[in-house]
VEXFI-299306 format. One line per 5 residues: their letters; for each residue x, z, y of C-alpha. Coordinates in steps of 0.001 Angstrom, whole numbers, plus 500000, padded with zeros to 6 digits. Layout:
VEXFI-299306
A	X Z Y ~ ...
***
This chain:
VEXFI-299306
MASIS	363997 530081 051490 ~ 360322 530325 050664 ~ 358071 531596 053379 ~ 355823 534551 052696 ~ 352215 534026 053581
PAPKP	350532 536914 055319 ~ 348208 538945 053119 ~ 344609 537909 053571 ~ 342492 540302 055567 ~ 340145 542311 053405
VEPAQ	336628 540988 053464 ~ 334167 543505 054799 ~ 331374 544068 052273 ~ 328135 542560 053426 ~ 325587 545117 054541
PAAPR	322390 544953 052518 ~ 319594 543389 054478 ~ 316877 545750 055593 ~ 313757 545365 053438 ~ 311119 543214 055055
PIILV	307804 544867 055968 ~ 305056 544236 053431 ~ 301676 542930 054521 ~ 298692 542976 052168 ~ 296096 540293 052982
VDDAE	292652 540949 051470 ~ 290033 538203 051743 ~ 287743 536470 049259 ~ 288230 533144 051071 ~ 291258 531330 049672
DVRNL	291797 529258 052798 ~ 292005 532400 054950 ~ 294447 534036 052544 ~ 296654 530954 052542 ~ 296488 530591 056313
LASLF	297591 534183 056917 ~ 300229 533975 054189 ~ 301766 530905 055822 ~ 301747 532700 059179 ~ 303628 535770 057914
KRSYA	305786 534652 054999 ~ 308878 533870 057103 ~ 309066 537346 058626 ~ 307329 539580 056107 ~ 306750 540024 052399
VRLAN	303129 539088 051728 ~ 300769 540285 048999 ~ 297393 538612 048477 ~ 294164 540061 047068 ~ 290806 538318 046756
NGAEA	288615 541397 046153 ~ 288423 545107 046817 ~ 289547 546326 043401 ~ 292669 544163 043495 ~ 293381 545362 047040
LHLAE	293294 549005 045974 ~ 295598 548267 043052 ~ 298146 546390 045194 ~ 298036 549070 047896 ~ 299227 551672 045385
QVPHP	302155 549559 044193 ~ 305607 550808 045171 ~ 306848 549951 047716 ~ 303533 550413 049450 ~ 302327 547867 052007
DLILL	303249 548580 055610 ~ 300004 547044 056862 ~ 296711 545792 055375 ~ 294632 542934 056817 ~ 291169 543517 055355
DIEMP	288071 541347 055320 ~ 284720 543169 055405 ~ 282276 540750 053796 ~ 283417 540405 050185 ~ 281368 540368 046973
GMDGH	281269 543614 045043 ~ 283230 546198 047007 ~ 283119 545282 050697 ~ 285853 546013 053238 ~ 284238 549204 054483
AVCKR	284184 550651 050972 ~ 287798 549599 050418 ~ 288865 551256 053660 ~ 287081 554496 052716 ~ 288876 554531 049357
LKANP	292231 553841 050995 ~ 291809 556681 053474 ~ 290631 559096 050773 ~ 293721 558481 048654 ~ 296788 560552 049668
ITRAI	299011 557711 048446 ~ 297488 555079 050726 ~ 295801 556937 053587 ~ 298737 556443 055974 ~ 298778 552632 055596
PVIFV	297325 551088 058780 ~ 294340 548800 058264 ~ 293267 545928 060524 ~ 289811 544519 059847 ~ 289682 540700 060045
TVRGG	286024 539700 059854 ~ 283188 537502 061056 ~ 281244 540625 061992 ~ 281614 540680 065753 ~ 280336 542914 068485
ATNEA	281153 546361 069820 ~ 278924 548164 067296 ~ 280673 546646 064276 ~ 284088 547191 065825 ~ 283310 550854 066530
AGLRL	282116 551323 062946 ~ 285351 549877 061622 ~ 287488 552082 063826 ~ 285522 555178 062751 ~ 286464 554394 059149
GAVDY	290128 554685 060102 ~ 291122 551124 060981 ~ 293731 550741 063722 ~ 292477 547370 065013 ~ 289633 544876 064629
IEKPV	290022 541083 064795 ~ 287075 538673 064757 ~ 287034 535364 062882 ~ 287727 532568 063504 ~ 291148 534024 064183
SLPIV	293706 532994 066759 ~ 297002 532952 064879 ~ 299128 533955 067911 ~ 296807 536936 068538 ~ 296896 537985 064880
AARVQ	300685 537714 064843 ~ 301014 539740 068065 ~ 298699 542506 066896 ~ 300398 542754 063515 ~ 303796 542941 065197
AQLAA	302544 545650 067555 ~ 301160 547761 064721 ~ 304326 547417 062637 ~ 306413 548425 065651 ~ 304207 551476 066160
CEMRR	304575 552380 062480 ~ 308347 552104 062692 ~ 308413 554325 065770 ~ 306283 556878 063932 ~ 308592 556780 060904
QLEKK	311643 557310 063081 ~ 309940 560215 064855 ~ 308933 561777 061525 ~ 312518 561384 060319 ~ 313857 563147 063411
VAERT	311271 565919 063040 ~ 312210 566356 059372 ~ 315913 566519 060259 ~ 315261 569047 062996 ~ 313099 571096 060647
RELNA	315894 571157 058073 ~ 318336 572280 060761 ~ 316000 575063 061885 ~ 315426 576189 058302 ~ 319172 576269 057696
SRLEI	319670 578296 060878 ~ 316916 580722 059883 ~ 318421 581259 056442 ~ 321858 581765 057950 ~ 320460 584423 060302
IHRLA	318806 586137 057332 ~ 322122 586224 055484 ~ 323994 587463 058567 ~ 321516 590345 058931 ~ 321957 591176 055257
RAMEY	325731 591217 055693 ~ 325330 593542 058677 ~ 323376 595939 056482 ~ 326145 595883 053888 ~ 328766 596737 056499
REGGL	326665 599672 057638 ~ 326220 600909 054068 ~ 329946 601071 053489 ~ 331404 597624 052936 ~ 330792 594051 051882
TNRVA	329502 593389 048366 ~ 327719 590584 046578 ~ 324596 592702 046137 ~ 322408 590519 048355 ~ 323560 587333 046619
RVAQY	322920 588844 043183 ~ 319445 590060 044084 ~ 318564 586589 045414 ~ 319651 584957 042156 ~ 317980 587631 040030
IKLLA	314579 587233 041660 ~ 314756 583454 041379 ~ 315473 583799 037651 ~ 312758 586399 037146 ~ 310123 584404 039018
GAAGA	310989 581295 037021 ~ 310760 583182 033730 ~ 307360 584519 034839 ~ 306094 580950 035315 ~ 306262 580642 039095
RPEIC	306549 577155 040545 ~ 310073 576093 041605 ~ 309170 576168 045301 ~ 307938 579782 044951 ~ 311149 580762 043146
ELLMQ	313156 579210 045980 ~ 311071 580937 048644 ~ 311541 584368 047059 ~ 315277 583756 046767 ~ 315459 582869 050462
ASPLH	313380 585879 051551 ~ 314928 588579 049337 ~ 318033 589346 051477 ~ 315791 591115 053997 ~ 314122 593452 051512
DIGTL	316276 596438 052566 ~ 316508 595604 056280 ~ 314659 598867 056954 ~ 317788 600841 056085 ~ 318910 599990 059631
GVPEV	316492 602744 060642 ~ 318044 605328 058307 ~ 320933 607472 059604 ~ 324284 606167 058405 ~ 325285 609584 057102
VLRKT	322340 609424 054700 ~ 323184 605914 053510 ~ 326813 606812 052778 ~ 326209 610232 051281 ~ 327752 610603 047807
ESLNA	325868 613743 046803 ~ 322165 614022 046065 ~ 319934 613775 049120 ~ 318166 616907 050277 ~ 314438 616931 051007
VEWEE	314820 615971 054675 ~ 317267 613172 053908 ~ 315028 611881 051142 ~ 312088 611674 053533 ~ 314266 609733 055963
MRTHP	315230 607310 053182 ~ 311597 606829 052193 ~ 310796 605457 055639 ~ 312852 602296 055158 ~ 310094 600085 053632
EVGAE	307810 600528 056633 ~ 310714 600251 059064 ~ 311719 597011 057342 ~ 308211 595592 057617 ~ 308189 596490 061321
IIGEH	311577 594856 061923 ~ 310532 591626 060200 ~ 307113 591566 061856 ~ 304143 589373 061033 ~ 304691 585619 061049
RDPVL	303136 582393 059841 ~ 306470 581351 058363 ~ 306180 581715 054538 ~ 309749 582961 054080 ~ 309293 585732 056618
QAARI	305863 586548 055185 ~ 307404 586998 051733 ~ 310296 588993 053188 ~ 307889 591393 054894 ~ 305867 591884 051700
MALTH	308990 592608 049671 ~ 310426 594956 052290 ~ 307193 596958 052441 ~ 306306 597129 048738 ~ 309497 597011 046642
HERWD	309414 600789 046099 ~ 305798 600859 044930 ~ 305299 601566 041219 ~ 302905 600041 038708 ~ 301558 603551 037921
GKGYP	300884 604328 041596 ~ 303637 606936 041974 ~ 305786 604900 044347 ~ 305998 604758 048131 ~ 305155 604250 050964
KGLAG	301457 603627 050151 ~ 301176 604736 046517 ~ 299764 601347 045499 ~ 299190 600748 041793 ~ 298961 597777 039421
EAIPW	297927 594452 040871 ~ 297183 596077 044234 ~ 300933 595739 044731 ~ 301658 592174 045923 ~ 303423 590148 043235
PGRAL	306619 589554 045280 ~ 306945 593311 045742 ~ 306477 593949 042007 ~ 309137 591362 041188 ~ 311607 592697 043750
ALVDA	311042 596270 042487 ~ 312317 595313 039037 ~ 315216 593282 040388 ~ 316219 596000 042858 ~ 316219 598620 040100
FEAMT	318366 596458 037851 ~ 320851 595835 040661 ~ 320984 599533 041601 ~ 321667 600575 038008 ~ 324305 597943 037232
STQRH	326221 597666 040514 ~ 329449 599482 041275 ~ 329214 602329 043758 ~ 332067 604148 045464 ~ 330835 607450 044035
REPMP	329911 606438 040475 ~ 330415 603989 037675 ~ 327867 601232 037076 ~ 325478 601413 034170 ~ 326031 598774 031453
VSAAA	323494 595962 031485 ~ 322341 596836 027982 ~ 321484 600395 029066 ~ 319783 599249 032269 ~ 317725 596720 030314
KIIVA	316537 599444 027918 ~ 315387 601574 030845 ~ 313481 598656 032397 ~ 311764 597896 029091 ~ 310908 601583 028636
ESGKQ	309358 601644 032133 ~ 306972 598765 031345 ~ 303497 599842 032446 ~ 304922 602813 034322 ~ 307383 601767 037016
FDPKL	307159 598028 036382 ~ 304547 595328 035828 ~ 304452 594731 032031 ~ 304256 590946 032466 ~ 307340 590987 034657
VEAFK	309170 593102 032096 ~ 308465 590392 029517 ~ 309785 587802 031955 ~ 312862 589980 032499 ~ 313580 589879 028761
KALRG	313549 586079 028892 ~ 315758 585991 031982 ~ 318264 588675 030918 ~ 320909 586226 029745 ~ 320750 584566 033161
FIGVK	321047 587959 034860 ~ 324226 588641 032891 ~ 325658 585285 033982 ~ 324909 586053 037637 ~ 326489 589488 037389
KSLRD	329660 588063 035884 ~ 329946 585297 038478 ~ 329145 587444 041542 ~ 331404 590450 041093 ~ 332216 592921 043847
ELEGI	335624 593841 045213 ~ 334675 597422 044342 ~ 334641 596656 040627 ~ 337525 598312 038869 ~ 338006 601114 041379
HDLNF	337343 603625 038605 ~ 340115 602052 036490 ~ 337592 601299 033800 ~ 337429 598156 031721 ~ 333789 597297 031197
SADAP	331764 594141 030662 ~ 328274 593211 031798 ~ 326788 593740 028353 ~ 328851 596554 026825 ~ 329301 600248 027720
PGG	332424 601194 029694 ~ 335339 601398 027342 ~ 333246 599830 024573
***
């Protein structure tokens, strides 16, 4: 009977070796370049440059050097000029520079350090000292990178927590107004689409999307009976409702954080009108901050097209006609033009973020056709 050999153990895939630090050696003397290259080549990747222009070129190559050993006395562009150029360039300013030069003395060393160098080594060099100082600087750089990584991770965690708190507050408002909907999520997507169609940079579009859930936080200061009323508001109730922009701005407060800054602006100004007939300040035209102008259009579109417990929603086509007709009156004309470009995206958002309330009137309607049409 043939014996069965045990199955071979799976071979663990080899882990890729960590990339070696890159050292750029800049010196017009070939013997010095070769000496330093021979010292470092076993432990590091070495690049060699014999003049300032070549050094600047190699410093910008990706991956960038982790450290630059720089001679001062070179023909053409000397080491001081090279260091100034390196520190003025956002791509290379963080690369540590060690001057390696025949210029000795405290005065020369101080001048080099003022230019941004991290160390200063006099020629003729002691190879063990050069190796030790390079190792120390690379270790310090690695510690700084690890610290920056941890700070970036912590910052991302804090940002995520902040955004989650913003969304939880928005959900609390929805509960108070009568039940959960996707209104906040729709408004966030609408303003991102509108801002993009208006030419805003992607980071601005993202910021407005993150800040928009707080635009109606001021309704926490309005009596619940007013918020849930199905009939028209009387004069007293209407005045209570008109306080919510300023209440919202007070709740959010003033902060250096850009998301909260944008949220406060939108909360305070999203009921202002282009023609100056809005509230609470009666601002007009470009005196209304741009985020508030954008949110005003988005908020109106959402109010007209969303399902309410006491009424049917308005078809998107009808709401769009009203917004276009209000160009130069209620809304910024440029934003109305952007709205036209973004309308197809608005319709997609509305279809994908429907409310549980939809259908309570037993009507069959679509986002772009009248009810029953």
